[in-house]
C-alpha positions in Angstrom: 0.0 0.0 0.0 1.3 3.5 -0.9 1.8 5.8 2.1 1.1 9.5 1.6 2.5 11.8 4.2 1.6 15.3 5.2 4.2 17.2 7.3 3.5 20.4 9.2 4.5 23.7 7.5 7.4 25.2 9.3 7.6 28.4 7.2 7.4 31.4 9.6 3.9 32.6 10.0 2.3 29.9 7.8 -1.1 28.9 8.9 -2.1 26.8 5.9 -1.8 23.0 5.5 -1.9 20.5 2.7 -4.6 18.3 4.0 -7.9 18.7 5.9 -9.8 15.9 7.6 -12.4 16.1 4.9 -9.8 15.0 2.3 -8.6 11.9 4.2 -11.6 9.7 3.1 -10.9 10.5 -0.6 -7.3 9.3 -0.3 -8.4 6.2 1.6 -10.9 5.4 -1.1 -8.0 5.4 -3.6 -6.3 2.7 -1.5 -3.6 4.9 0.1 -2.5 5.0 3.7 -2.6 8.5 5.0 -0.2 9.7 7.7 0.0 13.2 9.1 2.5 15.0 11.4 1.0 15.8 14.8 -0.3 19.4 14.9 -0.6 19.5 11.1 -3.5 22.1 11.2 -3.4 23.3 14.8 -3.2 26.9 13.5 -6.6 26.3 11.8 -8.0 25.1 15.2 -8.2 21.5 13.8 -6.9 18.9 16.2 -5.2 15.5 15.6 -8.2 13.5 16.7 -10.2 14.8 13.7 -7.7 13.3 11.4 -7.8 10.0 13.3 -11.6 10.0 13.1 -11.3 10.5 9.3 -9.0 7.5 9.0 -5.5 9.0 9.0 -2.6 8.0 11.3 -0.9 10.7 13.4 2.9 10.6 13.7 4.6 12.5 16.4 8.2 12.5 15.0 8.8 14.2 11.7 11.7 11.8 10.9 9.4 8.8 11.4 6.9 10.4 9.1 9.4 10.8 6.2 10.8 7.3 6.7 7.3 5.7 6.4 6.3 7.9 3.4 6.3 7.0 -0.3 4.9 10.4 -1.3 5.2 13.6 0.7 2.8 16.5 0.1 3.2 20.0 1.4 2.8 23.6 0.6 6.3 25.0 0.9 9.4 23.0 -0.1 10.9 20.9 2.7 14.1 22.2 4.3 17.2 21.0 2.4 18.6 19.2 5.5 15.5 16.9 5.5 16.0 15.8 1.9 18.4 12.9 2.8 15.3 11.3 4.5 13.4 11.4 1.2 15.8 9.5 -1.0 14.0 7.8 -3.9 10.6 9.1 -2.8 8.2 11.5 -4.4 7.7 15.1 -3.1 5.0 17.5 -4.3 4.9 21.2 -3.3 5.7 24.7 -4.5 9.4 24.4 -5.2 10.4 27.8 -6.8 12.7 25.8 -9.1 13.8 28.8 -11.2 15.3 30.6 -8.2 17.0 27.9 -6.1 19.5 25.9 -8.2 21.1 24.5 -5.1 17.8 23.0 -3.9 17.2 21.4 -7.3 20.7 20.0 -7.2 20.0 18.4 -3.8 16.8 16.9 -5.2 18.9 15.2 -7.9 21.6 14.1 -5.4 19.0 12.2 -3.4 17.2 10.9 -6.5 13.9 12.5 -5.4 11.1 12.7 -7.9 9.8 16.2 -7.4 6.6 17.9 -8.6 6.5 21.7 -8.5 2.9 22.9 -8.1 3.6 26.3 -9.8 4.6 24.4 -12.9 1.2 22.7 -13.4 0.1 23.8 -17.0 -2.9 26.1 -17.4 -5.2 24.0 -19.4 -8.8 22.7 -19.2 -7.5 19.4 -18.0 -5.4 21.0 -15.2 -7.9 23.5 -13.8 -8.8 21.2 -10.9 -5.2 20.9 -9.8 -4.0 24.5 -10.6 -2.9 25.6 -7.2 -1.2 28.7 -8.5 -4.6 30.0 -9.7 -6.5 28.9 -6.7 -4.1 30.6 -4.3 -3.9 33.7 -6.5 -7.7 34.1 -6.5 -7.6 34.3 -2.7 -4.6 36.5 -2.9 -6.6 39.1 -4.9 -9.2 39.2 -2.2 -6.7 39.5 0.7 -4.7 42.2 -1.0 -7.8 44.4 -1.3 -8.8 43.7 2.3 -5.2 44.6 3.5 -5.4 47.8 1.6 -8.7 48.8 3.1 -7.3 48.1 6.6 -4.6 50.8 5.9 -6.8 53.3 4.2 -8.3 56.1 6.3 -11.5 56.2 4.2 -14.4 53.9 3.2 -14.9 52.4 -0.2 -18.6 52.9 -1.1 -20.4 56.2 -1.8 -22.6 57.3 1.0 -25.3 59.9 1.0 -26.1 61.1 4.5 -27.6 64.0 6.3 -24.0 65.0 7.2 -23.0 65.1 3.5 -22.1 62.9 0.6 -19.0 60.7 0.6 -17.6 59.9 -2.8 -16.6 56.3 -3.6 -12.9 55.5 -3.2 -10.9 55.0 -6.4 -9.1 51.7 -6.8 -6.6 51.0 -9.7 -5.5 47.4 -10.3 -2.5 46.8 -12.5 -2.6 43.3 -14.0 -5.9 41.5 -14.7 -4.9 37.9 -14.1 -6.5 35.6 -11.6 -5.4 37.8 -8.6 -6.2 41.1 -10.3 -9.7 40.0 -11.4 -10.5 38.9 -7.9 -9.2 42.2 -6.5 -11.4 44.1 -9.0 -14.5 42.0 -8.2 -14.0 42.5 -4.4 -13.5 46.2 -4.7 -16.6 46.6 -6.9 -18.7 44.5 -4.4 -17.6 46.9 -1.7 -18.6 50.0 -3.7 -15.4 51.4 -5.0 -14.9 53.0 -8.4 -12.5 50.6 -10.1 -10.1 51.0 -13.1 -7.7 48.3 -14.3 -5.0 47.8 -16.8 -3.3 44.8 -18.3 -0.8 44.5 -21.1 -3.1 41.9 -22.7 -5.9 43.8 -24.4 -7.8 40.5 -24.6 -8.7 40.7 -20.9 -10.4 44.1 -21.3 -13.8 42.4 -21.7 -13.3 40.4 -18.5 -12.5 43.7 -16.6 -15.5 45.4 -18.0 -17.8 42.4 -17.2 -16.9 43.0 -13.5 -18.1 46.6 -13.8 -14.6 48.2 -13.9 -13.1 50.6 -16.4 -10.2 49.4 -18.6 -7.4 51.8 -19.0 -6.3 51.7 -22.6 -2.6 52.2 -23.2 -1.0 51.6 -26.6 2.1 49.6 -25.9 2.4 48.1 -29.4 2.9 44.3 -29.7 2.4 42.6 -26.3 0.2 39.4 -26.2 0.4 36.4 -23.9 2.2 33.1 -23.5 0.8 29.7 -24.4 0.0 29.3 -20.7 -2.0 32.6 -20.6 0.6 34.7 -18.8 1.5 38.2 -19.9 4.6 38.5 -22.1 7.5 40.4 -20.7 7.6 44.0 -21.9 10.6 45.8 -23.4 12.2 48.6 -21.4 10.6 51.1 -23.8 7.2 49.6 -23.3 7.5 49.7 -19.5 8.5 53.3 -19.7 5.4 54.1 -21.8 3.2 52.2 -19.3 4.7 54.0 -16.3 4.0 57.4 -17.9 0.5 56.6 -19.2 -0.8 55.2 -15.9 0.8 57.9 -13.7 -2.3 60.1 -13.8 -4.7 57.3 -12.9 -2.4 56.3 -10.0 -2.2 59.8 -8.7 -6.0 60.0 -8.5 -6.4 56.6 -6.8 -6.9 55.9 -3.2 -5.7 52.3 -3.5 -3.4 50.8 -6.2 -2.8 47.1 -6.5 0.0 45.7 -8.7 0.0 42.0 -9.6 2.6 41.8 -12.4 4.8 38.8 -11.9 6.9 37.1 -14.6 7.3 33.3 -14.3 10.9 32.6 -13.4 12.1 36.2 -13.8 12.3 39.3 -11.8 9.1 41.3 -12.0 9.0 44.7 -13.7 9.0 48.0 -11.8 5.7 49.6 -12.7 5.5 52.4 -10.1 8.6 54.5 -9.4 9.2 57.0 -6.6 8.2 60.0 -8.8 4.8 58.5 -9.4 4.3 57.7 -5.6 5.0 61.4 -4.9 2.0 62.3 -7.1 -0.4 60.3 -4.9 -2.4 61.8 -2.0 -0.9 61.2 1.4 -2.8 58.4 3.1 -3.2 56.5 -0.1 -2.2 52.8 -0.2 -0.3 50.6 -2.7 -0.2 46.9 -2.5 2.8 45.2 -4.3 1.9 41.6 -4.9 5.4 40.9 -6.3 7.4 42.5 -3.4 8.8 39.1 -2.3 10.3 38.4 -5.7 11.7 41.9 -6.4 8.7 44.2 -6.5 6.5 46.2 -8.9 6.9 49.2 -6.8 10.2 51.1 -6.2 10.9 51.1 -2.5 8.6 48.3 -1.5 9.9 45.8 1.1 9.3 42.1 1.1 7.4 40.9 4.2 6.4 44.3 5.6 4.7 47.7 5.1 6.6 50.9 4.4 5.6 54.5 4.2 7.0 56.4 1.2 6.1 60.1 0.9 3.0 59.6 3.0 1.8 56.6 1.0 1.7 53.1 2.6 3.2 50.4 0.4 2.2 46.9 1.5 4.6 44.1 0.6 3.7 41.5 3.2 3.4 38.6 0.7 2.1 35.1 1.3 -1.3 36.6 0.6 -3.5 33.5 0.6 -2.3 32.7 4.1 -4.5 35.6 5.2 -7.6 33.4 4.6 -5.8 30.2 5.6 -8.8 27.9 6.1 -10.1 28.5 2.6 -6.6 28.5 1.1 -5.9 25.1 2.8 -9.2 23.7 1.5 -8.5 24.7 -2.1 -4.8 23.7 -2.0 -5.7 20.3 -0.5 -8.2 19.7 -3.2 -5.7 20.7 -5.9 -3.2 18.1 -4.5 -5.8 15.4 -4.3 -6.8 16.0 -7.9 -3.2 15.8 -9.0 -2.6 12.5 -7.2 -5.9 11.1 -8.4 -5.0 11.9 -12.0 -2.0 9.6 -11.9 -3.3 7.0 -9.5 -3.2 3.4 -10.7 -6.1 1.7 -8.9 -5.0 -1.9 -9.9 -2.0 -1.8 -7.6 -2.7 1.3 -5.5 0.2 3.4 -6.6 1.0 6.8 -8.0 2.5 6.5 -11.5 5.3 8.5 -12.9 4.8 9.1 -16.7 7.1 11.8 -18.0 5.5 11.5 -21.4 2.3 12.9 -20.0 1.9 16.7 -20.8 1.2 17.5 -17.1 4.2 15.7 -15.8 6.4 17.0 -18.6 5.8 20.4 -17.1 5.4 19.7 -13.4 8.1 17.2 -12.7 11.4 18.9 -12.0 13.7 16.0 -11.0 13.5 12.2 -11.5 16.1 9.5 -10.9 18.9 11.9 -10.2 18.3 14.2 -13.2 16.6 17.5 -14.0 13.9 16.4 -16.4 12.1 19.7 -16.9 13.2 21.3 -20.2 12.4 24.9 -19.0 14.4 24.5 -15.8 17.4 23.0 -17.7 17.4 25.9 -20.2 17.1 28.4 -17.3 20.0 26.7 -15.5 22.1 26.7 -18.7 21.5 30.5 -19.2 22.4 31.1 -15.5 25.7 29.1 -16.0 26.5 31.0 -19.2 26.3 27.7 -21.2 23.9 29.3 -23.7 23.0 32.9 -24.5 19.8 34.4 -23.2 18.5 35.0 -26.7 18.2 31.2 -27.1 15.6 31.2 -24.4 12.9 32.3 -26.7 13.5 29.5 -29.2 
C-alpha cells in the first residue's frame, strides 16, 4: 500500500496546511495509507483527533513520518537538511525551481522525484489541480482587504444628512486571476475601479466586472501559451509608467499584480509616481517578495513612502488560511488522483504525459524539466539568453 505523508508547514507565520480531515476519506478510497504529522493544522484550530476520526494515522516525529512515506505532500518546499530522509521518494509542493538551483541539485543528489505545483500547466484538464490559480484568486481578495485596513476612508459612496462621501478609487494593474478577484472584491464593496493589463484581450473580463479598462497603446504585447502576460521591453515599461501615472495619482488604492514566471518582476510604479499620490493612499505590491513592482517596497512588511503606505507582506492567501488550505488540499488530491493506478494502488510517474512533462522537475537523479534545464544553462552561461525564446 502506498503511504502518503503530510508534514507540518514550518515556514514562519504559515497557517495553511496541505490536508484537511475532509480530504482523508478521498485518499483512503483510492487505497492509500494517510499519515500526518501531529499538529498539522493546529493553526486552523483543527486537532489531531479529527484526522484520526477521518481514517489517518498521526505521527509524532517528523523523521518517522518521512521514513514511512512513499509520497510527501506539502505547501512549501521541505528544508534541504531533510532531503536525505526522502531519497528515492516523491515530493509534491511549491518548489520555486527557477530561483533555487542548489535545492534542485539536492533533489537530484538524493534521487527525489519532485513535482512543482507552480509548474502545473494552465489548461482545461489541469484546472482542478492548478494551485497557482486557486491561491492567486484568494490573494486578490486578501490584497484588497489589507489595503482597506490601511486606508483612512471607506470604499462605497454614502449619501447622508451630514454630507455625501464619494466612492474610493481603486486602480488594479494586472488583470490575471489575482487582479480580477481584487477588482471584483473592490466593486462589491462599492469602489470606483479602473484596471490595466498588457493583454488587451482581458479588457472584456475587466468590464464584465463593472470596472473601467485603461487603454494604453504599448504596441505588440500578447500572452504566452499558458495565458501569462509576455515580458515588456524597457521602452514599453516606460510608456506604461507614464500613461498610468495620472490614474495612479488620482487613486486611493493601487494594487500591482505583475509577476513574470521565473524572472524578476517589472518595476511599474517609481518614486516619482508615488510622490504624485495623495498622502494616506495605499499601494499593494503583490510581487514584493520576488523583487517588486513598486520602487521602495519591502518584502514581508509595510513601508511608508512620501505619506503613501506600500504593502509588501506577501504570502497573501495565508490571510484566509482555512479556505486556502481547502483549495490547495483539493488541488493536491486532484493531481494525485489523475495519476493513481487503482490496480496496484500506486502513483504512476509518466514523463510523457503533458502535465508531468511540465510539473516534474527532477527524477532518478536528473533534472527532467526542459524549461528548468534551459534556465540553468543560461544562468551558468552555457547558452546565450536569446536562445531562451526558441
